[in-house]
C-alpha positions in Angstrom: -16.0 -5.9 19.2 -14.7 -5.8 22.8 -14.6 -9.6 22.9 -12.8 -9.7 19.6 -10.2 -7.3 20.8 -9.8 -9.2 24.0 -9.3 -12.4 22.1 -6.7 -10.8 19.8 -4.8 -9.4 22.7 -4.9 -12.6 24.7 -3.6 -14.5 21.6 -1.3 -12.2 19.8 -0.3 -9.1 21.9 3.3 -8.6 22.8 3.6 -6.4 25.9 5.6 -3.3 25.2 5.6 -3.9 21.4 2.2 -4.7 19.9 -1.4 -4.4 21.2 -4.8 -4.4 19.5 -7.3 -1.5 20.1 -10.4 -0.1 18.6 -9.7 2.5 15.9 -12.1 4.9 14.4 -15.6 3.5 14.1 -14.5 0.7 16.3 -12.5 -1.2 13.7 -9.7 -3.3 15.2 -6.2 -1.9 14.8 -2.7 -3.3 15.6 -0.7 -0.7 17.4 3.1 -1.3 17.1 5.8 0.3 19.0 9.6 -0.4 19.0 12.8 1.4 19.6 12.8 2.4 15.9 9.2 3.5 15.0 5.5 3.5 15.6 3.0 1.9 13.2 -0.7 1.3 13.0 -2.2 -1.5 10.9 -6.0 -1.9 10.3 -7.1 -5.5 10.3 -9.9 -4.5 8.0 -8.3 -4.4 4.6 -4.9 -5.5 5.9 -3.9 -1.9 5.6 -0.9 -0.2 7.1 -2.2 3.3 8.2 0.8 4.7 10.0 4.6 4.4 9.9 6.5 7.0 11.9 10.2 6.4 12.7 11.1 8.2 15.9 12.1 11.9 15.4 10.5 12.2 12.0 7.3 13.3 10.5 4.8 10.6 9.6 5.9 8.7 6.4 2.4 7.6 5.4 -0.5 10.0 4.7 -4.1 9.4 5.6 -6.9 11.8 4.7 -8.7 13.8 7.4 -11.9 12.9 5.6 -11.2 9.1 5.3 -14.0 6.7 6.0 -13.4 4.1 8.6 -16.2 1.6 7.9 -16.5 -2.0 6.9 -16.6 -2.4 3.1 -14.7 0.8 2.5 -11.0 1.2 2.1 -9.2 3.8 4.2 -8.1 6.8 2.0 -4.4 6.7 2.6 -1.7 4.4 4.1 -1.0 1.3 2.1 -4.2 -0.2 0.6 -3.7 -3.8 -0.7 -5.0 -3.9 -4.3 -5.5 -7.6 -5.3 -6.2 -9.7 -7.4 -6.2 -7.0 -9.9 -5.0 -3.4 -10.1 -7.4 -0.6 -11.1 -10.3 -1.7 -13.3 -10.9 -5.4 -13.8 -9.3 -6.4 -17.1 -12.6 -7.6 -18.6 -15.5 -6.6 -16.3 -15.8 -2.9 -15.4 -18.6 -3.8 -12.9 -16.1 -5.5 -10.7 -14.7 -3.6 -7.7 -11.9 -1.1 -8.5 -8.5 -2.4 -7.3 -10.0 -5.9 -6.4 -11.8 -6.8 -3.2 -9.3 -7.6 -0.4 -8.8 -4.0 0.6 -12.4 -3.7 1.8 -12.7 -7.0 3.7 -11.7 -8.2 7.1 -8.4 -10.1 7.4 -7.3 -12.5 10.1 -4.3 -12.1 12.4 -2.0 -15.1 11.9 1.0 -14.3 14.0 3.1 -11.7 15.8 6.8 -11.7 16.8 9.7 -9.6 17.9 12.7 -10.2 15.7 16.4 -9.4 15.9 17.3 -5.7 16.3 14.0 -5.0 18.0 11.9 -5.3 14.8 8.2 -6.2 15.2 6.4 -8.4 12.8 2.7 -8.9 12.2 1.3 -11.5 9.9 -2.2 -11.1 8.4 -4.1 -13.4 6.0 -7.3 -13.7 4.0 -8.8 -16.6 2.1 -11.6 -17.2 -0.4 -15.1 -17.5 0.8 -18.6 -17.5 -0.7 -18.6 -13.7 -1.3 -15.2 -13.6 -3.0 -16.0 -16.6 -5.1 -19.1 -14.8 -6.4 -16.8 -12.0 -7.5 -13.8 -14.0 -8.7 -14.2 -17.8 -9.0 -10.8 -18.9 -7.6 -9.5 -20.3 -4.4 -6.6 -18.4 -2.8 -4.7 -17.7 0.3 -3.2 -14.2 0.6 -0.8 -13.3 3.3 0.6 -9.9 4.3 3.7 -9.8 6.4 4.4 -6.4 8.0 7.8 -5.8 9.6 8.4 -2.5 11.5 12.0 -1.6 12.3 14.3 1.2 11.1 12.5 0.6 7.8 8.9 -0.6 7.0 8.8 -3.9 5.1 5.8 -5.4 3.5 5.6 -8.8 1.8 2.4 -9.8 0.0 2.3 -13.5 -0.8 -0.4 -15.0 -3.0 -1.0 -18.8 -2.9 -3.1 -20.6 -5.5 -5.0 -23.1 -3.5 -7.3 -24.2 -6.4 -6.9 -26.9 -9.0 -6.4 -24.6 -12.0 -4.1 -21.8 -13.0 -5.2 -18.2 -12.9 -3.8 -14.7 -13.4 -3.3 -12.1 -10.7 -2.0 -8.6 -10.6 -2.3 -6.0 -7.8 -0.4 -3.3 -5.9 0.8 -2.0 -2.6 -0.8 1.4 -3.2 1.3 3.6 -0.9 0.4 7.1 0.0 3.5 9.1 1.1 3.2 12.2 3.2 5.1 15.2 1.7 5.5 18.8 2.7 4.3 20.2 -0.6 3.8 17.9 -3.6 4.7 20.5 -6.2 8.2 20.8 -4.6 8.8 17.0 -4.6 11.1 15.3 -7.1 10.8 11.5 -7.6 14.0 10.0 -8.9 14.7 6.5 -10.2 12.3 6.4 -13.2 14.4 8.4 -15.6 14.3 6.9 -19.1 11.4 4.6 -18.3 8.5 4.2 -20.6 5.1 5.0 -19.1 1.4 5.0 -19.8 -0.1 8.5 -19.2 -3.7 7.9 -18.1 -4.3 11.7 -17.9 -3.4 11.9 -21.6 -5.7 9.1 -22.8 -3.2 6.3 -22.2 -0.5 7.7 -24.5 2.9 6.0 -24.2 5.7 8.3 -23.2 9.2 8.3 -21.8 10.3 9.9 -18.6 12.9 12.6 -18.9 14.5 13.7 -15.7 12.8 13.2 -12.3 9.1 13.0 -11.9 7.5 16.3 -10.7 3.9 17.1 -9.9 2.2 20.1 -11.3 -1.5 19.1 -11.6 -3.1 15.7 -12.0 -0.6 12.8 -12.5 -1.6 9.2 -13.2 1.2 7.2 -14.7 2.0 3.5 -15.0 5.8 3.1 -15.4 6.6 -0.1 -17.3 9.4 -2.7 -17.0 11.1 -1.0 -14.0 12.4 -2.6 -10.8 14.3 0.4 -9.7 14.2 2.0 -6.2 12.3 5.3 -6.3 13.6 8.3 -4.2 11.1 10.9 -3.1 13.1 14.0 -2.5 11.1 16.3 -0.2 12.8 19.7 0.4 10.0 21.0 2.6 10.4 18.1 5.2 14.1 17.9 4.5 14.1 14.2 3.8 14.3 11.5 1.1 12.0 8.5 1.2 13.5 5.5 -0.5 11.0 3.1 -2.0 12.5 -0.3 -2.7 10.7 -3.3 -4.2 11.1 -6.9 -5.4 9.2 -9.1 -7.9 7.4 -6.0 -9.3 8.3 -4.4 -12.6 5.5 -1.8 -12.6 5.6 1.5 -10.6 2.5 3.8 -10.5 2.8 7.5 -9.6 -0.5 9.2 -8.8 -1.7 12.5 -7.4 -5.3 13.7 -8.3 -4.5 17.4 -8.5 -6.9 20.1 -7.4 -9.8 19.5 -9.6 -10.1 15.7 -9.2 -9.6 16.0 -5.5 -12.7 18.0 -5.2 -14.6 15.0 -6.6 -13.2 12.5 -4.1 -15.7 12.3 -1.2 -13.2 11.0 1.4 -10.5 13.6 0.7 -10.5 17.2 1.7 -10.2 19.7 -1.2 -6.7 20.9 -0.2 -5.2 17.6 0.6 -3.6 16.9 -2.8 -0.8 19.2 -1.6 0.1 16.7 1.1 0.8 13.4 -0.5 2.0 11.5 -3.5 1.4 7.8 -4.3 4.4 5.7 -5.5 3.0 2.2 -5.9 4.7 -1.1 -6.1 2.5 -2.9 -8.7 1.9 -5.9 -10.9 -0.1 -4.5 -13.8 -0.2 -4.4 -17.6 2.1 -7.1 -19.0 3.6 -7.6 -15.5 0.7 -9.7 -14.2 1.6 -13.3 -13.2 0.0 -16.7 -13.9 -0.2 -18.7 -10.7 -0.2 -22.5 -11.2 -2.1 -24.7 -8.7 -0.2 -25.0 -5.5 2.3 -22.2 -6.4 2.9 -18.9 -4.7 4.1 -15.4 -5.7 5.4 -12.6 -3.6 5.9 -8.9 -4.1 7.7 -6.9 -1.4 8.1 -3.2 -0.5 10.7 -1.6 1.7 10.4 2.1 2.8 13.3 3.9 4.4 13.7 7.5 5.4 17.0 9.4 4.8 18.1 13.0 5.4 18.0 15.1 2.2 21.4 16.5 1.5 21.6 20.2 1.1 22.1 21.5 -2.4 
């Protein structure tokens, strides 16, 4: 691993901005620092694990019990779910949320952009193991830009000779002061699938609030979501493009106790608001074509009532 880190630093490090270091269990991490924020990106899984603008609390949540091991996704941050979201549409034996979040990615490039923003490009392509799970050739790229905001672009390229269908999500875990005091705005009037209530179709009335387990797939929405957090005194703005599905999830007390890589009390500390391609929002990729979804996270002061 030392040799791998040395090669990464020799090739891609930017002094004063971006370096590579061993994270928990020795997995390589990109450590990003700018005048705006700090960030941490795991090369394993292509997973952003930290985004902390200066003078704010961390924006992303990671469990104290999270596993840091090859073949296992970190519990928290922004896992990349691809090429499907949740259970495979026809084969329940396939990995939940696809397979790229539990595989090693490659570093493709780093740069310092205008206004002191730092960019990291990661990629992953098909190999014998992925083809055994999903028989399609692909090139998937994640572009992470750290500045006053955190921007992610997930670009899927069909490198095969046949069309195929893909879904997925940027499964963001947001740190909050107390989840039961949070209000999520932007989904008012939107139809959703309530997975806690057997998949019943419902309509959102008022802001989304959390009082127990919540697992909802909001349909046909491209709206920004605003996570109003009175305990931390901030609003997190979650913007997106080329996604018309938003997922809101918190496991609640009972289900959290059944999650091995999550402490029993941690459901209080996060809410997932996910930029997704799911249900009817999946896309058919033609040979040689590409599709991108993007996510932008910004932190604002929460105005006093």
